[in-house]
N, C-alpha and C positions, 0 to 999 in steps of 0.2 A: 470158482470155489464157493461152496454154500455159505461159509462163514462171511466171506466178502459180501455176498448179496444180502445176507441177513443184516450185517452191520450197516450197510448203506440204507436198507429199508428202515431199520430202527432209528438211525440217525435222522433221516428225513422226517420221521413221524414223532420224534422225541420220545421214543419208547426205551425204557430202562432195561438193561441186559445184565443178567447174573451168570457169569461163566461158572461151570461146574464140572469137576473131574470125578474122582472117586468119592468125593464128599467125606473124607476122613479127617478133616481139619479139626482143631481143638478150639477155635475162636470164632466160629460162625462166619468165616469168610466166604464160604460157598453156599450159604443159606440165604434165600431171598427174604427181605424184610417186609415188603408190602406186595406189590403186584408186578414185580420185575419178570421179564421173560427169561426162563432158564435156558442157557445155551450149553448143552452137554457136549463134551468131547469124546464120549464113550465109543462112538463109531469110527473115530479117527485113530485107529489102533494098528497101523502098519509100520513095519520097519522099512525105511526107504533105502538105506545102504549101510554096509559095515565094511571097514577096511581092516584086513587081517594083519597088516604090518603096523600101522599107526594106532590101531585100536579105536578109531573114531567111528561112533555110531550116529547115524542120522535117522530119526524116527518121528512119527506123528505124536501129537501131544496126548492122545488118549491111550497110549500104550501103558499097560499095567507094569509097575516096577518089577514085580517078581517074575513076570514073563520075559521082560528084557534081561533080567539077571540070568535066567535059564538060557536065553538065546546067546548071550555073549560068553557064558561059561562053557557052552558047547564048543566055542571057538578059542578057548584058553584065555579069556579075559573076564573081568568082573565089573559090575557097575560101581562107580565111585561113591555111591551112597547106599545105605541099608537102613530100613525103617521097620518098626513093628507092624505098620500098616501096609507093608509091601505087597500083600496079597490082593489089595483092592485100590490102593492109591495110584494115580496117574502121573507119568513123568512131567506132563505139562503143569499139573498142580504142584508137584515137587519144586519145579523151577519158579513158578509164580509165587510160592511162599518161601523160597530159598531154604528148603528143608535141610536140617542138619543131620541128625541120626548117628548111627554107631560107628561109621567109618570116618567121621570128621577129623579125628586126631591124625589119621594117616594121610588122607587124601584132600583135606581142606573142604571149603565150601563150594557150592555150585557157581559162585562168582568166579572161581578159578577153573573149574572143570567144564563148564558150558562154553563151547567155542562159538556158537551162533544160534540165532533164533529166527523163526518166521512168526510174525505178529500181525494180527488184523487190528488196525487202529479204529477209533470211535466212529469215523466217517466211512468205514468200510475199506479204506486203503490197505493194501497188503504191503507190509514192510518186510522185504526179503533180505535179512542179514544172516542167512543160513550158511555161513562159511564153515569150511572144515580146516581152516588154517590155524596152526598153533600161534603164529605170529602175524599180526596185521595191525600196523601202527599208522593207520590212515584216518586221522580225525578223531572225533568223539566215539567212544565205545558205546554205541547206542543200546546194545543188548543188555548192558548192565542196568539200564533204567527199568527194564521189565522183570529182571530177576528180583523177586521179593516184593513186587508191586501189587500182588494179590488181585490181578485182573482189573485194577483201577485205571491203568494207562493204556492197556491194549490186551487182546486175547491171544495168548500163545497157541500156535497151531502146529509148530514143528520145532524140534530141538536137535542140535548137533552137540554131542558130548564126548569127552575124552575118557575112555575106559582103560584102567591100568591092567597089566598082565595078571593072570590068575596065579596066586602064590602056590608054590609046590609043597610047602610045609606050613601047617597051621597048628598052633598049640594054644591051649587055654588053661590058665591057672586060676583057681578060686581060693582065696585066702581069707583068713580071719585076722582082724587087727584089734588091739586092745583099746584104741582111742583114735580120735580124728587126727591128732598130731602125728600118730604113727601112720595113718593113711597118707598124709601129706609127705612124710619122710619116705614112705614106700614108693610114692610117685616120683619123687626126686631121684631116688636110687634107681628106679625102673628106667627113667629117661637116660641116666648116665650109663647103665650097664647093658640095656637092651637096644637103645639107640634106633638104628635104621629098621629093625624088625618089629618094633612096637606098633601095633595097629589099633588097640583099644585099651582104655583104662577106665573102668566103670566102678562106681561104689554104691553101696546101699547100707542102710542102718539096720539094727536088730529088729525093729518093728516091721520093716519091709519083709524080712525073712519070716517073722511070725505070721504075717498076713498070707504070704504065698503057701505057707505050711497049713494054716488053718482053713483057708478057703479053697485051695487048689490041691492040697495033699502032696505038695512038693517037699522033699526032705533035704535038709542041708547036708552036704557031704563032708563038712568040717565041724569041729566042736563049736558050741555056742559062743558068739563073740559080740561085742558092742557094734562093730562095723565089719563089712565084708568088701573085698575088692575082686573084680574080675579083670584079668589081664589077658589080652590076646596078642600073639605074635604071628606075623605072616612073613615068610621068607622063601628063598629058593633052594636052600639046602637043609634037609631035616637034621643031619648030624650037627651042623654048625649052630643051628637055632637051639637044639636041645642042650648043647654044651653051654651056650650063653644063658639060657633059662635056668639050668641047673645051678650055675654059679650064682645067679641072682637070688634064687630061692634059698640057697645055703647062706648067703650074706644076710638077707632080711630076717631069717630065723635065728641066726647067731646073735644078731644085734637086738632081738626082741621086738622088732617092728611088726612081725607076724607071729601069731601063736600056733596056727595050724593051717594046712593047705592041702590041696589036691591038684593033680595035673591031668589033662586030657589031650590025647593026640588023635584018637579015632573019632570019626564024624558023629557017631551015636553019643559018645560021652561029651563031645564038644557042644552038641545041641542041648544036652541035658543041663549042662552048666549055664549056657546062655539063657535057657528057659527061666532060671531063677531070677535073672535080671529083666528079661523082656516081658515076663508075665505079671510084673508088679502092678501095672495098670489094671489088668483084669481082676487081680485080687482086691484092689482098692474099690473097684466098681461093685464088688459083692459085699463090701463092708458097710454100705449105706450111702448117704449123700456125700459127694466128694467135691471139695473146693480145690481147684487145681491152679498152680502157678508155675510158670516156666521162665526162670530168670537166669541172668548171667551175673556173676560176682567175682571179685578177686578170690583165687583159690584158697588163700589163707583164711578168708572169712566165710567160706562157702556154707559151712554147717551152723554158723552162729545164729542165723535166723531161725533155724529149726528149734534149737534150744530155747531161744528167746520166746518163740510162739508157744511152746509147751508151757512155759511159765505164765505167759500172758493169758492164754485161753483156759488153762486148768480143766475142770470137768465139763466145760462147754463142748470140748472136742472129744471125740471117741479115740482118734489117733491123729498124731502129727508126725509125718514121716518125711525123710529126705533121701533122695537117690539121684543118680544121673551120671553125666559125662564129666567126671572130674578133670580129665585131661583137657577139656575145653572150658572149664569154669562154669558149667551149665548145671544148675540145680533144678530138679523137679520136686517142688514142695507141694505136698498134698495133705489136706486136713479132711478127716471124715467125721460124720455125725449121723445119728439115727435118722434124722430128717432135716430138710432145709430149715434154717433159722436165720431170720433177719438180723437178730442181735449178734449172732456169730459172724455173719457176713460183715456187719458193721465193725466188729473187732478186728477183722482181717483187712478190710479196705477202708481208707487208703493206706493203712499202716504198712502193709507189705511193700507197697510201691514207694512210700516215703523212706522206708528202711533201705530199700534197694538203691534209690537215688542218692541217699546219704553215703553209699559206698561207691558212687559213680558206676553203678551197675546198669543192666538193661532189663526192662520190664518184660521183654520177650526175647528169649535167647534163640529159639528155633521154630516156634509155632506161629509166628506172625502176629498181626494185630486184629484183623478181621473186624467183626462188629463188637465183640466183647471188650477189646482193649484199645479201641481207637481213641477214647477220651483220656487215656493215661499215657499217651505218647509223650506228652510234655515232661514227664518224669525222666525221660531218657534223651530228649532232644531239646536244644535251646530254641528260643523264639525265631531266630533268624533261619534255622533249618526248617522249622515248621512252615514259615512263610514261603521259602523256596519250594517246598513240596507242594504247597497249595498252588503256586504259580505254575509248576510243571503240570499239575492236574488240569488247571484251566487251559493251558496251552494245548495239551494232547486230547483233552475231552471237554471242550468248552460248554457243551450242553449237560455235562454231568451224568451221562447215561450209563457209563461203565461201572458195574458193581457199586452202585451208590450206597451211602451210609456206612462204608467200610474203610478201614485203614487210617484215614485222616479225620481228625476231630472236626465237628461242624463249625463253620465260621461263626464268630461272635455276632 
């Protein structure tokens, strides 16, 4: 194996290695800092096997997520994760960063859906834990060390992942809510009434809608509202799902939780509604310099930070917006300005991280730490956890050659 030989070569010569997949990360985890050797997985793009009964896919790390999605959908399955960057991100990078995405609410994290990994360690040793077993209770679950480790403990070269059956009926509702309290009540009602068919619950504020309209020409299908939610259901019987969704919509409208809404069942309309949510990032990028934060908070406090920052920043900021995966407590907080400003950054950091820590939140919900966030890890992890992470790094990569300067803070 080429990666095995290269790993051994670099280890013997103390050469630093920067693993790189689709290079779509948000925190600089796949970008070399100095003169590291870039180890690309782009040519490792083969499906090794797929089992049509169990839905277990085994593939190389360089497979593009969207291509894997097409492959398994042709066999009546879907990938358990879906990301805005699916057209270029690699499954190995997804696993290395423990990517979350749009299907997290229904199918959980990669810590649950990844069954096995093949990993090249720092000295070139190939660790073959590429099992396809759903149950394997033999000793430490070593693969979990590498999921979310961002290439600092080993280079993922192959993945075994459990794919759920392709749903027969998909419905998307796009709703307007008069306030964030109503967004939360709609979510609680949604969980209770839609239960097993609920697959996504996304939210965005009015400024997000204004930005996708202004910069991308997308038109809201519902009347103007302070907040919007996108609800997706995935099930096996169209009639059953439509009946449950109709009952839910009638309930939230009757109780004033929702002021307006629209429903889509055909694929064209479904994609149109999803575009309102998925293209917010693109709209923000056209609005100027963007300061991005990906955090987890208790859902009842999820939007408070956005309101707080609007008051704190005032005219320093062009826009302060909040959107994200409400079902997972994941807020994407974005601040735009005409150009980069050191004073604006100083008003944001470390304030955003301190505010998040005060709510026992996470400074990185799904984008990892990489180079940009490695020094704020202490806001989410206690000293004992940081020390253990450093010890694991020293054990598996004693020369410190795997993706250096990433994920872990520099030693004092």
